[in-house]
One Martini backbone bead per residue (centre of mass of N, CA, C, O) as a GRO file, in nm:
protein
  484
    1MET     BB    1   2.755   7.541   1.576
    2GLU     BB    2   2.946   7.588   1.305
    3THR     BB    3   3.272   7.735   1.238
    4VAL     BB    4   3.427   7.882   0.945
    5GLU     BB    5   3.753   7.962   0.819
    6LYS     BB    6   3.840   8.161   0.521
    7ASP     BB    7   3.983   8.318   0.263
    8VAL     BB    8   3.813   8.165   0.030
    9VAL     BB    9   3.479   8.190  -0.115
   10ILE     BB   10   3.274   7.986  -0.327
   11ILE     BB   11   2.967   8.019  -0.505
   12GLY     BB   12   2.966   7.759  -0.690
   13ALA     BB   13   2.994   7.452  -0.925
   14GLY     BB   14   3.058   7.558  -1.192
   15ILE     BB   15   3.240   7.687  -1.426
   16ALA     BB   16   3.330   7.945  -1.267
   17GLY     BB   17   3.387   7.818  -0.986
   18LEU     BB   18   3.599   7.593  -1.075
   19ALA     BB   19   3.794   7.788  -1.231
   20THR     BB   20   3.854   7.972  -0.991
   21ALA     BB   21   3.964   7.755  -0.802
   22LEU     BB   22   4.198   7.676  -0.998
   23ALA     BB   23   4.331   7.952  -1.012
   24LEU     BB   24   4.396   7.959  -0.705
   25LYS     BB   25   4.565   7.709  -0.697
   26ARG     BB   26   4.794   7.825  -0.889
   27LEU     BB   27   4.855   8.029  -0.628
   28GLY     BB   28   4.813   7.861  -0.348
   29ILE     BB   29   4.502   7.853  -0.308
   30LYS     BB   30   4.245   7.735  -0.085
   31PRO     BB   31   3.928   7.694  -0.149
   32LEU     BB   32   3.579   7.730  -0.093
   33VAL     BB   33   3.310   7.529  -0.218
   34LEU     BB   34   2.965   7.613  -0.258
   35GLU     BB   35   2.700   7.363  -0.316
   36LYS     BB   36   2.358   7.297  -0.341
   37SER     BB   37   2.400   7.050  -0.468
   38ASP     BB   38   2.478   6.686  -0.468
   39GLY     BB   39   2.633   6.770  -0.741
   40LEU     BB   40   2.727   6.780  -1.046
   41ARG     BB   41   2.615   6.978  -1.306
   42GLY     BB   42   2.467   6.894  -1.651
   43THR     BB   43   2.317   7.125  -1.748
   44GLY     BB   44   2.317   7.134  -2.126
   45ALA     BB   45   2.506   6.884  -2.217
   46ALA     BB   46   2.641   7.125  -2.399
   47ILE     BB   47   2.936   7.315  -2.524
   48ASN     BB   48   3.071   7.603  -2.662
   49PHE     BB   49   3.424   7.639  -2.765
   50ALA     BB   50   3.632   7.890  -2.811
   51PRO     BB   51   3.954   7.996  -2.841
   52ASN     BB   52   3.933   8.176  -2.576
   53ALA     BB   53   3.877   7.928  -2.392
   54TRP     BB   54   4.135   7.761  -2.458
   55LEU     BB   55   4.330   7.963  -2.335
   56ALA     BB   56   4.213   7.941  -2.042
   57LEU     BB   57   4.254   7.627  -2.021
   58ASP     BB   58   4.559   7.639  -2.058
   59ALA     BB   59   4.617   7.819  -1.803
   60LEU     BB   60   4.477   7.589  -1.616
   61GLY     BB   61   4.588   7.295  -1.733
   62VAL     BB   62   4.332   7.126  -1.923
   63SER     BB   63   4.312   7.135  -2.241
   64HIS     BB   64   4.437   6.837  -2.303
   65LYS     BB   65   4.200   6.666  -2.182
   66LEU     BB   66   3.992   6.767  -2.416
   67ALA     BB   67   4.131   6.783  -2.698
   68SER     BB   68   4.170   6.463  -2.710
   69ILE     BB   69   3.834   6.424  -2.742
   70TYR     BB   70   3.775   6.699  -2.905
   71ASP     BB   71   3.699   6.811  -3.208
   72PRO     BB   72   3.695   7.025  -3.435
   73VAL     BB   73   3.501   7.232  -3.615
   74LYS     BB   74   3.492   7.284  -3.968
   75ARG     BB   75   3.174   7.345  -4.034
   76LEU     BB   76   2.909   7.565  -4.154
   77PHE     BB   77   2.554   7.515  -4.201
   78VAL     BB   78   2.306   7.734  -4.363
   79THR     BB   79   1.948   7.707  -4.365
   80ASN     BB   80   1.677   7.823  -4.544
   81LEU     BB   81   1.360   7.726  -4.499
   82ARG     BB   82   1.214   7.907  -4.718
   83THR     BB   83   1.442   7.851  -4.974
   84GLY     BB   84   1.679   7.619  -4.924
   85ALA     BB   85   1.926   7.767  -4.881
   86THR     BB   86   2.292   7.709  -4.862
   87GLN     BB   87   2.560   7.797  -4.645
   88GLU     BB   88   2.924   7.806  -4.620
   89THR     BB   89   3.148   7.787  -4.325
   90SER     BB   90   3.463   7.803  -4.227
   91LEU     BB   91   3.626   7.695  -3.903
   92ALA     BB   92   3.903   7.660  -3.992
   93GLY     BB   93   4.176   7.837  -3.887
   94LYS     BB   94   4.069   8.077  -3.664
   95SER     BB   95   4.336   8.017  -3.487
   96GLU     BB   96   4.653   8.045  -3.362
   97ASN     BB   97   4.630   7.775  -3.155
   98GLY     BB   98   4.444   7.550  -3.307
   99SER     BB   99   4.162   7.495  -3.159
  100GLY     BB  100   3.902   7.604  -3.223
  101ILE     BB  101   3.583   7.472  -3.244
  102ARG     BB  102   3.412   7.317  -2.960
  103TYR     BB  103   3.216   7.043  -2.853
  104ILE     BB  104   3.115   6.969  -2.517
  105HIS     BB  105   3.076   6.827  -2.230
  106ARG     BB  106   2.977   6.956  -1.943
  107LYS     BB  107   3.039   6.734  -1.736
  108LYS     BB  108   3.333   6.692  -1.828
  109LEU     BB  109   3.437   6.971  -1.755
  110LEU     BB  110   3.372   6.964  -1.456
  111GLU     BB  111   3.539   6.714  -1.391
  112THR     BB  112   3.812   6.822  -1.482
  113LEU     BB  113   3.821   7.065  -1.279
  114ALA     BB  114   3.770   6.890  -1.016
  115ASP     BB  115   4.020   6.701  -1.039
  116GLU     BB  116   4.227   6.952  -0.968
  117LEU     BB  117   4.108   6.930  -0.684
  118PRO     BB  118   4.078   6.892  -0.382
  119ASN     BB  119   3.853   6.688  -0.223
  120ASP     BB  120   3.768   6.936   0.000
  121THR     BB  121   3.660   7.182  -0.167
  122ILE     BB  122   3.378   7.061  -0.222
  123HIS     BB  123   3.049   7.153  -0.091
  124PHE     BB  124   2.773   6.989  -0.081
  125SER     BB  125   2.466   7.084   0.024
  126SER     BB  126   2.509   7.422   0.023
  127LYS     BB  127   2.285   7.639   0.151
  128ILE     BB  128   2.199   7.973   0.133
  129ALA     BB  129   2.062   8.194   0.377
  130ALA     BB  130   2.298   8.421   0.435
  131ILE     BB  131   2.446   8.756   0.396
  132ASN     BB  132   2.716   8.918   0.581
  133SER     BB  133   2.881   9.152   0.771
  134GLU     BB  134   3.064   9.215   1.048
  135THR     BB  135   3.073   9.502   0.929
  136HIS     BB  136   3.056   9.810   0.750
  137ASP     BB  137   3.311   9.730   0.637
  138ALA     BB  138   3.415   9.630   0.318
  139LEU     BB  139   3.678   9.458   0.456
  140SER     BB  140   3.523   9.276   0.607
  141PRO     BB  141   3.424   8.994   0.686
  142VAL     BB  142   3.228   8.735   0.558
  143ILE     BB  143   2.898   8.612   0.629
  144ILE     BB  144   2.791   8.265   0.602
  145HIS     BB  145   2.477   8.120   0.591
  146LEU     BB  146   2.354   7.818   0.637
  147ALA     BB  147   2.092   7.593   0.648
  148ASP     BB  148   2.246   7.396   0.875
  149GLY     BB  149   2.406   7.652   1.053
  150THR     BB  150   2.644   7.718   0.926
  151ILE     BB  151   2.946   7.918   0.960
  152VAL     BB  152   3.111   8.141   0.724
  153LYS     BB  153   3.437   8.292   0.717
  154ALA     BB  154   3.554   8.556   0.483
  155LYS     BB  155   3.770   8.743   0.304
  156VAL     BB  156   3.653   8.616   0.036
  157LEU     BB  157   3.387   8.661  -0.214
  158ILE     BB  158   3.256   8.443  -0.479
  159GLY     BB  159   3.005   8.466  -0.720
  160CYS     BB  160   2.895   8.146  -0.899
  161ASP     BB  161   2.543   8.133  -0.893
  162GLY     BB  162   2.431   8.245  -1.139
  163ILE     BB  163   2.167   8.414  -1.247
  164HIS     BB  164   2.032   8.371  -0.947
  165SER     BB  165   2.211   8.546  -0.754
  166THR     BB  166   2.290   8.600  -0.417
  167VAL     BB  167   2.531   8.789  -0.452
  168ALA     BB  168   2.418   8.990  -0.658
  169ARG     BB  169   2.185   9.078  -0.470
  170TRP     BB  170   2.372   9.184  -0.238
  171LEU     BB  171   2.506   9.404  -0.442
  172GLY     BB  172   2.250   9.519  -0.628
  173LEU     BB  173   2.181   9.372  -0.867
  174SER     BB  174   1.996   9.320  -1.124
  175GLU     BB  175   1.764   9.142  -1.255
  176PRO     BB  176   1.709   8.937  -1.487
  177LEU     BB  177   1.584   8.911  -1.821
  178ASN     BB  178   1.351   8.839  -2.051
  179ALA     BB  179   1.406   8.803  -2.405
  180GLY     BB  180   1.148   8.640  -2.547
  181ARG     BB  181   1.306   8.366  -2.540
  182SER     BB  182   1.369   8.010  -2.615
  183ALA     BB  183   1.529   7.694  -2.508
  184GLY     BB  184   1.623   7.381  -2.654
  185LEU     BB  185   1.778   7.059  -2.544
  186GLY     BB  186   2.009   6.783  -2.637
  187LEU     BB  187   2.109   6.426  -2.632
  188ALA     BB  188   2.197   6.202  -2.878
  189VAL     BB  189   2.186   5.838  -2.919
  190PHE     BB  190   2.418   5.619  -3.116
  191PRO     BB  191   2.537   5.310  -3.076
  192GLU     BB  192   2.595   5.254  -3.401
  193GLY     BB  193   2.618   5.525  -3.515
  194HIS     BB  194   2.581   5.819  -3.737
  195GLY     BB  195   2.800   5.931  -3.979
  196LEU     BB  196   2.894   6.213  -3.916
  197ASN     BB  197   3.027   6.507  -3.952
  198LYS     BB  198   3.224   6.774  -3.806
  199GLU     BB  199   2.938   6.961  -3.820
  200VAL     BB  200   2.726   7.237  -3.853
  201ARG     BB  201   2.367   7.249  -3.839
  202LEU     BB  202   2.158   7.514  -3.970
  203PHE     BB  203   1.811   7.637  -3.910
  204VAL     BB  204   1.624   7.906  -4.059
  205ASP     BB  205   1.373   8.142  -3.933
  206ALA     BB  206   1.122   8.311  -3.836
  207GLY     BB  207   1.154   8.272  -3.489
  208MET     BB  208   1.372   8.032  -3.575
  209ARG     BB  209   1.632   7.797  -3.443
  210ALA     BB  210   1.815   7.512  -3.560
  211GLY     BB  211   2.036   7.227  -3.450
  212TYR     BB  212   2.345   7.033  -3.513
  213VAL     BB  213   2.618   6.838  -3.338
  214PRO     BB  214   2.875   6.645  -3.301
  215LEU     BB  215   3.077   6.500  -3.040
  216ASN     BB  216   3.078   6.212  -3.164
  217ASP     BB  217   3.015   5.895  -3.299
  218LYS     BB  218   2.728   5.873  -3.086
  219GLU     BB  219   2.682   6.194  -3.046
  220ILE     BB  220   2.414   6.454  -3.047
  221TYR     BB  221   2.371   6.791  -3.052
  222TRP     BB  222   2.069   6.979  -2.973
  223PHE     BB  223   1.884   7.274  -3.091
  224LEU     BB  224   1.641   7.542  -2.986
  225VAL     BB  225   1.516   7.857  -3.106
  226CYS     BB  226   1.248   8.084  -2.979
  227ASN     BB  227   0.953   8.271  -3.004
  228CYS     BB  228   0.831   8.263  -2.685
  229SER     BB  229   0.601   8.244  -2.456
  230ALA     BB  230   0.556   8.198  -2.116
  231GLU     BB  231   0.340   7.961  -2.132
  232GLY     BB  232   0.573   7.734  -2.217
  233GLU     BB  233   0.745   7.696  -1.933
  234ASN     BB  234   0.626   7.405  -1.834
  235LYS     BB  235   0.859   7.230  -1.965
  236ALA     BB  236   1.034   7.261  -1.742
  237GLY     BB  237   1.128   6.949  -1.616
  238ASN     BB  238   0.978   6.800  -1.885
  239PRO     BB  239   1.097   6.580  -2.105
  240GLU     BB  240   0.844   6.476  -2.254
  241LEU     BB  241   0.727   6.754  -2.332
  242ILE     BB  242   0.967   6.860  -2.483
  243GLN     BB  243   0.980   6.640  -2.705
  244LYS     BB  244   0.687   6.665  -2.809
  245GLU     BB  245   0.690   6.970  -2.889
  246VAL     BB  246   0.923   6.971  -3.081
  247LEU     BB  247   0.799   6.754  -3.283
  248GLU     BB  248   0.503   6.903  -3.323
  249LYS     BB  249   0.595   7.219  -3.357
  250TYR     BB  250   0.895   7.228  -3.511
  251ALA     BB  251   1.004   6.963  -3.682
  252LYS     BB  252   0.819   6.981  -3.941
  253VAL     BB  253   1.019   7.209  -4.090
  254LEU     BB  254   1.237   7.002  -4.064
  255PRO     BB  255   1.441   6.777  -4.118
  256PRO     BB  256   1.395   6.450  -4.053
  257PHE     BB  257   1.664   6.407  -3.883
  258TYR     BB  258   1.584   6.579  -3.649
  259SER     BB  259   1.363   6.391  -3.527
  260VAL     BB  260   1.555   6.152  -3.484
  261ILE     BB  261   1.727   6.298  -3.268
  262VAL     BB  262   1.513   6.365  -3.067
  263ARG     BB  263   1.410   6.065  -3.021
  264ARG     BB  264   1.727   5.990  -2.916
  265SER     BB  265   1.712   6.112  -2.655
  266ASP     BB  266   1.828   6.181  -2.345
  267ALA     BB  267   1.617   6.263  -2.092
  268SER     BB  268   1.841   6.394  -1.894
  269THR     BB  269   1.913   6.632  -2.122
  270LEU     BB  270   1.663   6.766  -2.122
  271HIS     BB  271   1.599   7.122  -2.206
  272TRP     BB  272   1.416   7.418  -2.078
  273ALA     BB  273   1.447   7.786  -2.136
  274PRO     BB  274   1.473   8.091  -2.081
  275LEU     BB  275   1.614   8.385  -2.202
  276MET     BB  276   1.875   8.564  -2.038
  277PHE     BB  277   1.946   8.908  -1.915
  278ARG     BB  278   2.145   9.187  -1.867
  279HIS     BB  279   2.168   9.506  -1.861
  280PRO     BB  280   2.444   9.661  -1.973
  281TRP     BB  281   2.428   9.908  -1.775
  282ASN     BB  282   2.427   9.721  -1.522
  283VAL     BB  283   2.699   9.601  -1.571
  284PHE     BB  284   2.876   9.863  -1.596
  285PHE     BB  285   2.734  10.035  -1.338
  286GLY     BB  286   2.734   9.825  -1.142
  287ASN     BB  287   2.786   9.617  -0.852
  288LEU     BB  288   3.039   9.395  -0.895
  289SER     BB  289   3.145   9.520  -0.616
  290LYS     BB  290   3.244   9.486  -0.253
  291GLY     BB  291   3.534   9.487  -0.180
  292ASN     BB  292   3.558   9.137  -0.105
  293VAL     BB  293   3.324   9.128  -0.327
  294THR     BB  294   3.216   8.910  -0.596
  295VAL     BB  295   3.166   8.819  -0.949
  296ALA     BB  296   3.089   8.539  -1.182
  297GLY     BB  297   2.965   8.493  -1.468
  298ASP     BB  298   2.627   8.483  -1.457
  299ALA     BB  299   2.630   8.668  -1.202
  300MET     BB  300   2.738   8.912  -1.384
  301HIS     BB  301   2.679   8.817  -1.720
  302PRO     BB  302   2.404   8.762  -1.844
  303MET     BB  303   2.347   8.586  -2.154
  304THR     BB  304   2.283   8.505  -2.452
  305PRO     BB  305   2.367   8.230  -2.683
  306ASP     BB  306   2.432   8.368  -2.977
  307LEU     BB  307   2.775   8.359  -2.936
  308GLY     BB  308   2.885   8.137  -2.741
  309GLN     BB  309   3.000   8.303  -2.446
  310GLY     BB  310   2.932   8.217  -2.157
  311GLY     BB  311   3.150   8.000  -2.081
  312CYS     BB  312   3.395   8.166  -2.182
  313GLN     BB  313   3.362   8.397  -1.976
  314ALA     BB  314   3.397   8.233  -1.717
  315LEU     BB  315   3.699   8.161  -1.781
  316GLU     BB  316   3.805   8.452  -1.801
  317ASP     BB  317   3.735   8.542  -1.521
  318ALA     BB  318   3.920   8.341  -1.368
  319VAL     BB  319   4.186   8.436  -1.489
  320VAL     BB  320   4.174   8.738  -1.421
  321LEU     BB  321   4.132   8.713  -1.120
  322GLY     BB  322   4.399   8.552  -1.077
  323ARG     BB  323   4.590   8.767  -1.175
  324HIS     BB  324   4.523   8.991  -0.970
  325ILE     BB  325   4.579   8.818  -0.713
  326GLY     BB  326   4.870   8.746  -0.796
  327ASN     BB  327   4.978   9.039  -0.775
  328LEU     BB  328   4.917   9.066  -0.473
  329LEU     BB  329   5.096   8.830  -0.371
  330ILE     BB  330   5.359   8.958  -0.453
  331LYS     BB  331   5.338   9.220  -0.265
  332THR     BB  332   5.252   9.023   0.005
  333LYS     BB  333   5.397   8.743   0.013
  334GLY     BB  334   5.121   8.549  -0.001
  335HIS     BB  335   4.908   8.758   0.125
  336ILE     BB  336   4.570   8.825   0.220
  337ALA     BB  337   4.492   9.143   0.218
  338THR     BB  338   4.256   9.379   0.386
  339THR     BB  339   4.484   9.588   0.435
  340GLY     BB  340   4.619   9.860   0.311
  341ASP     BB  341   4.771   9.923   0.008
  342ASN     BB  342   4.760   9.590  -0.046
  343ASN     BB  343   4.454   9.476  -0.128
  344VAL     BB  344   4.194   9.279  -0.232
  345ALA     BB  345   4.008   9.514  -0.331
  346GLN     BB  346   4.197   9.603  -0.560
  347ALA     BB  347   4.202   9.347  -0.726
  348ILE     BB  348   3.895   9.334  -0.776
  349ASP     BB  349   3.876   9.615  -0.912
  350GLY     BB  350   4.065   9.533  -1.151
  351TYR     BB  351   3.884   9.309  -1.255
  352VAL     BB  352   3.628   9.473  -1.309
  353LYS     BB  353   3.752   9.687  -1.501
  354GLU     BB  354   3.832   9.475  -1.716
  355ARG     BB  355   3.558   9.310  -1.765
  356LYS     BB  356   3.321   9.518  -1.822
  357TRP     BB  357   3.384   9.585  -2.110
  358ARG     BB  358   3.362   9.302  -2.247
  359VAL     BB  359   3.081   9.196  -2.133
  360THR     BB  360   2.906   9.423  -2.227
  361GLY     BB  361   2.952   9.378  -2.533
  362LEU     BB  362   2.846   9.072  -2.524
  363VAL     BB  363   2.559   9.135  -2.434
  364ILE     BB  364   2.490   9.304  -2.677
  365GLY     BB  365   2.584   9.105  -2.913
  366SER     BB  366   2.396   8.875  -2.829
  367TYR     BB  367   2.121   9.017  -2.865
  368LEU     BB  368   2.162   9.108  -3.160
  369SER     BB  369   2.212   8.829  -3.275
  370GLY     BB  370   1.924   8.719  -3.206
  371TRP     BB  371   1.769   8.930  -3.357
  372VAL     BB  372   1.881   8.860  -3.634
  373GLN     BB  373   1.823   8.543  -3.636
  374ASP     BB  374   1.507   8.579  -3.501
  375GLY     BB  375   1.360   8.754  -3.664
  376GLY     BB  376   1.196   8.860  -3.914
  377SER     BB  377   1.054   8.847  -4.267
  378ASN     BB  378   1.190   9.067  -4.374
  379TRP     BB  379   1.416   9.141  -4.614
  380TRP     BB  380   1.621   9.299  -4.425
  381MET     BB  381   1.645   9.068  -4.213
  382ARG     BB  382   1.747   8.850  -4.418
  383PHE     BB  383   1.995   9.006  -4.496
  384LEU     BB  384   2.135   9.033  -4.222
  385ARG     BB  385   2.149   8.724  -4.178
  386ASP     BB  386   2.250   8.588  -4.457
  387VAL     BB  387   2.474   8.806  -4.534
  388ILE     BB  388   2.606   8.958  -4.293
  389PHE     BB  389   2.625   8.742  -4.060
  390TYR     BB  390   2.699   8.458  -4.200
  391ARG     BB  391   2.907   8.562  -4.423
  392PHE     BB  392   3.085   8.804  -4.249
  393LEU     BB  393   3.082   8.756  -3.927
  394VAL     BB  394   3.122   8.474  -3.931
  395GLY     BB  395   3.462   8.411  -3.893
  396GLY     BB  396   3.537   8.710  -3.881
  397VAL     BB  397   3.489   8.951  -3.677
  398LEU     BB  398   3.401   8.761  -3.452
  399GLY     BB  399   3.653   8.577  -3.459
  400ASN     BB  400   3.862   8.809  -3.387
  401LYS     BB  401   3.707   8.981  -3.144
  402VAL     BB  402   3.594   8.736  -2.971
  403THR     BB  403   3.758   8.453  -3.008
  404GLY     BB  404   4.064   8.607  -3.015
  405TYR     BB  405   4.079   8.647  -2.724
  406ASP     BB  406   4.332   8.733  -2.465
  407CYS     BB  407   4.345   8.665  -2.102
  408VAL     BB  408   4.665   8.553  -2.048
  409GLU     BB  409   4.828   8.784  -2.014
  410GLY     BB  410   5.090   8.734  -1.778
  411LEU     BB  411   5.109   8.411  -1.787
  412LYS     BB  412   5.250   8.128  -1.611
  413LEU     BB  413   5.300   7.766  -1.623
  414GLU     BB  414   5.467   7.617  -1.334
  415ASN     BB  415   5.429   7.346  -1.168
  416GLY     BB  416   5.118   7.427  -1.122
  417ARG     BB  417   5.193   7.738  -1.130
  418TRP     BB  418   5.167   8.081  -1.120
  419LYS     BB  419   5.342   8.344  -1.317
  420PRO     BB  420   5.341   8.664  -1.326
  421GLU     BB  421   5.382   8.918  -1.534
  422SER     BB  422   5.491   9.254  -1.582
  423PHE     BB  423   5.618   9.277  -1.888
  424LYS     BB  424   5.594   9.387  -2.245
  425ILE     BB  425   5.828   9.438  -2.515
  426GLY     BB  426   5.851   9.570  -2.860
  427PHE     BB  427   5.949   9.517  -3.213
  428GLU     BB  428   5.816   9.579  -3.541
  429TRP     BB  429   5.844   9.568  -3.877
  430ARG     BB  430   5.506   9.543  -3.928
  431GLY     BB  431   5.397   9.715  -3.741
  432PHE     BB  432   5.209   9.877  -3.471
  433GLY     BB  433   5.068   9.860  -3.128
  434LEU     BB  434   4.907   9.988  -2.838
  435GLN     BB  435   4.853   9.785  -2.544
  436ALA     BB  436   4.657   9.722  -2.255
  437ALA     BB  437   4.756   9.473  -2.013
  438ASP     BB  438   4.641   9.572  -1.775
  439ARG     BB  439   4.945   9.719  -1.647
  440TRP     BB  440   5.070   9.628  -1.924
  441PRO     BB  441   5.251   9.710  -2.176
  442ARG     BB  442   5.191   9.637  -2.535
  443LEU     BB  443   5.355   9.548  -2.818
  444MET     BB  444   5.235   9.458  -3.103
  445ALA     BB  445   5.226   9.210  -3.326
  446GLY     BB  446   5.332   9.120  -3.625
  447ARG     BB  447   5.530   8.921  -3.826
  448THR     BB  448   5.811   9.056  -3.750
  449GLY     BB  449   6.040   9.044  -3.459
  450PHE     BB  450   6.131   9.198  -3.143
  451HIS     BB  451   6.168   9.095  -2.797
  452LEU     BB  452   6.128   9.225  -2.464
  453ALA     BB  453   6.130   9.042  -2.159
  454ALA     BB  454   5.974   9.056  -1.821
  455ASP     BB  455   5.954   8.916  -1.510
  456ARG     BB  456   5.923   8.866  -1.172
  457GLY     BB  457   6.206   8.687  -1.188
  458PHE     BB  458   6.412   8.843  -1.368
  459THR     BB  459   6.385   8.754  -1.674
  460TRP     BB  460   6.573   8.795  -1.955
  461GLU     BB  461   6.465   8.832  -2.304
  462LEU     BB  462   6.570   8.776  -2.638
  463ALA     BB  463   6.347   8.758  -2.916
  464ALA     BB  464   6.275   8.587  -3.224
  465ALA     BB  465   6.001   8.632  -3.446
  466ASP     BB  466   5.820   8.413  -3.685
  467ARG     BB  467   5.531   8.485  -3.883
  468GLY     BB  468   5.478   8.307  -4.171
  469ASP     BB  469   5.189   8.265  -4.153
  470ALA     BB  470   4.882   8.393  -4.221
  471ASP     BB  471   4.746   8.262  -3.939
  472GLY     BB  472   4.976   8.238  -3.713
  473SER     BB  473   5.076   7.919  -3.660
  474ARG     BB  474   5.381   8.009  -3.673
  475LEU     BB  475   5.635   7.993  -3.401
  476VAL     BB  476   5.963   8.129  -3.370
  477ALA     BB  477   6.192   8.101  -3.094
  478THR     BB  478   6.496   8.278  -2.968
  479SER     BB  479   6.710   8.257  -2.727
  480LEU     BB  480   6.980   8.495  -2.612
  481GLY     BB  481   6.909   8.539  -2.293
  482SER     BB  482   7.000   8.511  -1.928
  483ASN     BB  483   7.017   8.605  -1.564
  484ARG     BB  484   6.936   8.325  -1.405
   0.00000   0.00000   0.00000
């Protein structure tokens, strides 16, 4: 029986697990990632990443590897299947960093994150048999028993093991609930090229929503969400049945090209599953951590996909957790302390307190978004969906408050390592507001102003910033001095 001791163990090599491992690597920590599958899982075919996710990827140092392959989506067209009316929403220029909304291959994302990690970081075919503590003390090492008899002892355990998380169950979090809807998706391949523009086509009706978007010149990602009863869930894991039922039961009311896309699907990418979520009060008031154990990604906040924020929030979790642990390492001179005034439980507690507010709101927002988009056929439901949601909220309030969120405040990436900043202060000519970013007060930027910044390396800089463009895309800063 082999016993392994590690500072940090991450369970799960999905988006949250690999992003968290990379965040820790940027801090000089080499975690152990335990994955039950025999390789990286590509379930889901593609994923939608909004600007807030690209900010996180930029902090992790990998955004350029993906942005060079996947172009932003420029427009969204929403067609009411009952009336035939189509409305257009521009998705271009919705973010200050110019990243826009992009759809990317899930497998490519995982490979990109994994490529940044040392070769022996991820241990595949590692199935968890049991988790317990060495003592009843919440700060004692965590003992992880694997199915092959291996025992792993960890100072810190981070559960990134998905919706049905073993770590979340160990923490006492409630089991996710079925939202009463299901989703199917796949990736269609056109070797000769499909000739479509880079835009999202969405078709809505009472109880059903379907759409497609090109990933590149030869592949199209398609999806379908419906109010389905549990009796149809035997489609999961049966690609032939998924394709047959989508074509026969749903595609008949959709444009003919949708059927062409579904028929061109790569069978290995076809997926069907019920939509799951955790009650928001269980996220906010639940035990998201216990001493040196916590969760991230779907293990913490499973939500329906209606705002397209599941994967985005996994990346935000990784960056925020890394930021809090980075601050701990500064105080302890690079040591992961489990006792004393500055211990890892305090860093984890800070992470949980920061994240639970945002993710609770997104669990609620995603559920309500699905209710509005897939609701009934009453006139007021159609008004909420077609006028309020698609016309005013998509790309407006949702674009600013949800996808415009920046989790990276206080982090700099230098030579492959993170250097957390201590605080930022500033004065703005055109209005200001006070915001707390972690433990650092931040005077929010207006259009033009002066900032005084200080980081943990005691570099002082006075900078003049001019945000001349209405969308904030142009930023010119001039350094006036430094004492380093």
